[in-house]
C-alpha positions in Angstrom: -24.0 -61.9 7.2 -25.1 -58.3 6.6 -23.4 -57.3 9.9 -20.1 -58.8 8.7 -20.4 -57.0 5.3 -21.1 -53.7 7.0 -18.1 -54.1 9.3 -15.8 -54.9 6.3 -17.1 -51.8 4.4 -16.5 -49.5 7.4 -13.1 -51.0 8.0 -12.1 -50.4 4.3 -13.4 -46.8 4.5 -11.4 -46.2 7.7 -8.3 -47.7 6.1 -8.7 -45.5 3.0 -9.1 -42.4 5.1 -6.1 -43.3 7.2 -4.0 -43.8 4.0 -4.9 -40.5 2.4 -1.9 -39.0 0.8 -0.2 -36.3 2.8 1.6 -34.9 -0.3 1.0 -34.6 -4.0 3.7 -34.7 -6.7 3.0 -32.2 -9.5 4.7 -33.0 -12.8 5.0 -30.6 -15.8 5.9 -31.1 -19.4 9.2 -29.2 -19.0 11.2 -27.0 -16.6 9.9 -23.5 -16.3 9.1 -20.9 -13.6 5.8 -21.7 -11.9 3.9 -20.7 -8.7 1.9 -23.3 -6.8 -0.4 -22.4 -3.9 -3.4 -23.7 -1.9 -6.4 -21.4 -1.4 -10.1 -21.4 -0.6 -12.1 -22.7 -3.6 -13.3 -19.8 -5.6 -10.9 -17.3 -4.0 -7.5 -17.9 -5.7 -6.5 -14.3 -4.8 -5.9 -15.5 -1.2 -2.2 -16.4 -0.8 -2.2 -16.9 2.9 -1.7 -20.7 2.8 1.1 -22.8 1.3 2.9 -21.3 -1.7 5.8 -22.5 -3.7 7.7 -20.9 -6.6 9.8 -23.4 -8.5 11.4 -24.0 -11.9 11.7 -27.8 -11.5 9.8 -30.2 -13.8 8.2 -31.8 -10.8 7.5 -30.5 -7.2 6.2 -32.3 -4.1 3.5 -30.2 -2.4 2.4 -31.0 1.2 -1.3 -31.2 1.7 -3.2 -30.1 4.8 -5.2 -32.6 6.9 -8.4 -30.7 6.5 -8.9 -30.3 2.7 -12.6 -29.4 2.6 -13.2 -26.3 0.6 -9.6 -25.9 -0.6 -8.1 -26.0 -4.1 -4.7 -25.9 -5.6 -3.8 -23.5 -8.4 -0.7 -23.3 -10.5 0.5 -20.4 -12.7 2.8 -20.8 -15.6 4.7 -17.5 -15.9 5.8 -18.1 -19.5 2.4 -18.7 -21.0 0.3 -16.6 -18.7 -2.0 -19.6 -18.1 -3.1 -21.4 -15.0 -4.5 -24.7 -13.8 -6.7 -25.3 -10.8 -8.3 -28.3 -9.0 -10.0 -29.0 -5.7 -7.8 -30.9 -3.3 -10.6 -33.5 -3.0 -10.0 -34.4 -6.6 -6.2 -34.9 -6.2 -4.6 -38.1 -5.4 -0.9 -38.4 -4.7 0.1 -37.3 -8.2 -1.0 -34.6 -10.7 0.4 -34.8 -14.2 -0.4 -31.5 -15.9 -0.7 -31.7 -19.6 -4.0 -30.3 -20.9 -5.0 -28.6 -17.6 -4.0 -25.1 -18.6 -7.6 -24.0 -18.9 -7.4 -20.7 -16.9 -5.9 -17.3 -17.4 -3.3 -16.6 -14.8 -4.9 -13.2 -14.1 -7.0 -10.5 -15.7 -7.5 -6.8 -14.6 -10.7 -4.8 -15.0 -10.5 -1.0 -15.1 -13.8 0.8 -14.5 -14.0 4.3 -15.8 -16.5 7.1 -16.3 -15.6 9.8 -18.9 -11.9 9.1 -18.5 -12.0 9.1 -14.6 -11.5 6.1 -12.4 -14.5 4.8 -10.5 -14.3 5.2 -6.7 -16.1 2.2 -5.4 -18.5 -0.6 -6.3 -18.4 -4.4 -7.2 -16.9 -5.8 -10.4 -18.3 -9.1 -11.7 -16.6 -11.4 -14.2 -18.2 -14.5 -15.6 -16.4 -17.1 -17.8 -16.4 -20.8 -18.1 -19.7 -21.1 -16.3 -18.2 -19.4 -13.2 -19.0 -16.0 -11.8 -16.5 -14.1 -9.7 -16.7 -10.7 -8.0 -14.3 -8.3 -6.4 -14.9 -5.1 -4.4 -13.5 -1.9 -5.8 -12.2 0.5 -3.2 -11.0 4.1 -3.7 -7.4 3.0 -3.0 -7.5 0.6 -6.0 -7.5 3.5 -8.5 -10.4 2.0 -10.5 -8.6 -1.3 -11.2 -9.3 -4.7 -9.7 -7.4 -8.0 -10.4 -8.8 -11.5 -10.8 -6.5 -14.5 -10.6 -7.0 -17.9 -12.1 -10.0 -17.1 -14.2 -11.4 -19.6 -16.8 -10.3 -18.6 -20.2 -12.7 -16.1 -22.0 -14.7 -14.6 -23.4 -15.6 -12.7 -20.3 -18.9 -11.2 -19.3 -18.0 -8.1 -17.2 -20.4 -5.9 -15.3 -20.2 -3.3 -12.5 -22.5 -2.7 -9.5 -22.5 0.8 -8.1 -24.6 3.1 -6.0 -26.4 6.1 -7.7 -29.0 8.3 -6.1 -28.9 6.1 -3.0 -29.8 2.9 -4.9 -27.7 0.0 -6.1 -27.6 -0.5 -9.9 -25.8 -3.1 -11.9 -24.6 -2.3 -15.5 -25.4 -4.6 -18.4 -22.8 -7.3 -18.9 -20.3 -6.5 -21.7 -18.6 -9.4 -23.4 -14.9 -9.0 -23.8 -12.2 -11.3 -25.1 -9.3 -9.1 -26.3 -7.7 -7.1 -23.5 -6.3 -3.6 -24.0 -2.8 -5.0 -23.0 -2.3 -8.7 -23.8 0.9 -8.9 -21.7 -0.8 -7.6 -18.5 -4.5 -8.3 -19.5 -6.6 -5.2 -18.8 -10.2 -5.0 -19.8 -11.7 -1.5 -19.8 -15.3 -1.1 -18.7 -16.9 2.3 -19.4 -19.9 3.3 -17.3 -22.2 6.0 -18.8 -24.0 6.9 -15.5 -22.6 9.7 -13.4 -21.0 7.4 -10.8 -18.6 8.5 -8.1 -15.1 8.9 -9.3 -11.8 9.4 -7.5 -11.2 12.7 -9.3 -14.7 14.0 -8.4 -14.1 13.5 -4.7 -15.5 10.0 -4.3 -12.6 8.9 -2.2 -14.9 8.2 0.7 -17.7 6.7 -1.3 -17.5 3.3 0.4 -18.1 4.9 3.9 -21.3 5.8 5.4 -21.9 9.5 6.0 -21.8 9.0 9.7 -18.4 7.3 9.6 -17.0 10.2 7.5 -18.4 12.8 9.9 -16.8 10.9 12.9 -13.5 10.8 11.1 -13.3 14.4 9.8 -12.8 16.2 13.2 -9.8 13.9 13.9 -8.3 14.8 10.6 -8.8 18.5 11.0 -7.6 18.6 14.7 -4.0 19.9 14.7 -3.3 18.4 18.2 -1.9 15.3 16.7 0.6 17.2 14.6 1.7 19.3 17.6 2.2 16.3 19.8 4.2 14.6 17.0 6.4 17.7 16.6 6.9 17.9 20.4 8.0 14.2 20.5 10.4 14.8 17.7 12.0 17.7 19.5 12.3 15.7 22.7 14.0 12.9 20.7 16.4 15.3 19.0 17.2 17.0 22.4 17.9 13.6 24.0 20.3 12.6 21.2 22.2 15.9 21.5 22.4 15.6 25.3 23.7 12.0 24.9 26.4 13.2 22.6 27.4 16.0 25.0 27.6 13.5 27.9 29.7 11.1 25.9 32.1 13.8 24.8 32.5 15.1 28.3 33.0 11.7 29.8 35.4 10.5 27.0 37.5 13.4 25.9 40.4 11.2 24.7 38.2 9.0 22.6 36.5 12.0 21.1 39.8 13.6 20.3 41.0 10.4 18.6 37.8 10.2 16.6 38.2 13.8 15.5 41.8 13.2 14.4 40.7 10.2 12.3 38.2 12.5 10.5 40.9 15.1 9.9 39.0 17.7 12.0 41.5 18.2 14.8 41.4 21.9 16.0 44.6 23.9 16.2 46.3 24.1 19.6 45.9 27.7 21.0 49.4 27.4 22.6 51.0 27.0 19.3 50.0 30.5 18.3 49.1 31.7 14.9 51.6 31.3 12.1 53.1 34.7 11.3 52.2 35.9 7.9 55.4 36.4 5.9 55.7 40.0 4.6 56.3 40.4 0.9 59.9 41.1 -0.1 60.5 44.8 -0.9 60.9 45.6 -4.5 64.5 45.6 -5.7 66.0 49.0 -6.8 66.1 49.6 -10.5 69.6 49.0 -11.8 71.0 52.0 -13.6 72.3 51.3 -17.0 75.5 53.1 -18.0 76.7 53.0 -21.6 80.4 52.2 -22.0 81.1 54.9 -24.6 79.2 57.7 -22.8 80.5 59.6 -19.8 78.2 59.4 -16.8 76.4 62.6 -16.1 76.9 63.9 -12.6 73.8 63.9 -10.5 74.0 67.7 -10.0 74.2 68.3 -13.7 70.5 68.0 -14.1 69.5 70.8 -11.7 72.3 73.1 -12.9 71.3 72.7 -16.5 67.8 73.4 -15.6 68.8 76.5 -13.8 70.8 77.6 -16.8 67.8 77.3 -19.1 65.7 79.4 -16.7 68.4 82.1 -16.6 68.7 82.7 -20.4 68.0 86.4 -20.9 66.7 86.2 -24.4 65.1 83.2 -26.2 66.9 81.9 -29.3 65.6 80.2 -32.3 67.9 77.7 -34.0 67.2 77.1 -37.7 67.7 73.8 -39.4 70.8 75.1 -41.2 72.4 76.1 -37.9 71.7 79.7 -37.9 70.7 81.3 -34.6 68.3 84.1 -34.4 67.4 86.1 -31.4 63.7 86.4 -30.7 
């Protein structure tokens, strides 16, 4: 009898496994823009698996065969809230009503005296969960956490100082600096490495930086790059020359289309028209005056020069010899 019961239990379990839903229908209260994706549990920042952006009231999401260690998260873009569940807790349907218990994302900015921290580890604890993110020099002192249980948030920073790791005291924060794009500012009093103070390579070991520095200072790479660029430019110019030489007619037609056709040398240069000579000034002759002969001028002038004695004509007409 026990063997029969055990067989029936195993058969039922196998049937349940075989009938596991391959999809889940997610239903919302209304239509709105939302993002649905599957990620490793505890790492919603990973978007390498399935992801769907939809504004429908319901969406059918395919599920992977191996669901161990995976979760599904959903972000509501209007409210800035999120919902998340392990795939193992999902059946074939998920009706989301009171499941918006997470913040879609929060950002933590780590500073020291107004300068961005170069490297370290940022910790955020909320809703009984602790998450951490590495801070790299390329992040500019800012790290982003996605799908975080709603606050308050206990935020701390682990950094290296004097060759030893140190973790700052956790600071409780609830109100971000910017509520639209939540940013929490964490100020570190210790003299930590900052980007402005030259801490861009703080996450690298000294040996790694020494191995990399000669390669950065060696100009051979730049010279080779310039040589390759010149070769490419020369090849392009030579190709254009060969094409023009092999296809003169096509080249001439293309130049004509562009309006750049050169002038035919056989046509000669258009002669420059000489300006018209100025017209002679027309002599004006009064009708009631007799024209003066052309020779009268010189004769009169000679007469004036030949006067033996100068004469003074008075206003009353009297003439006196001077």
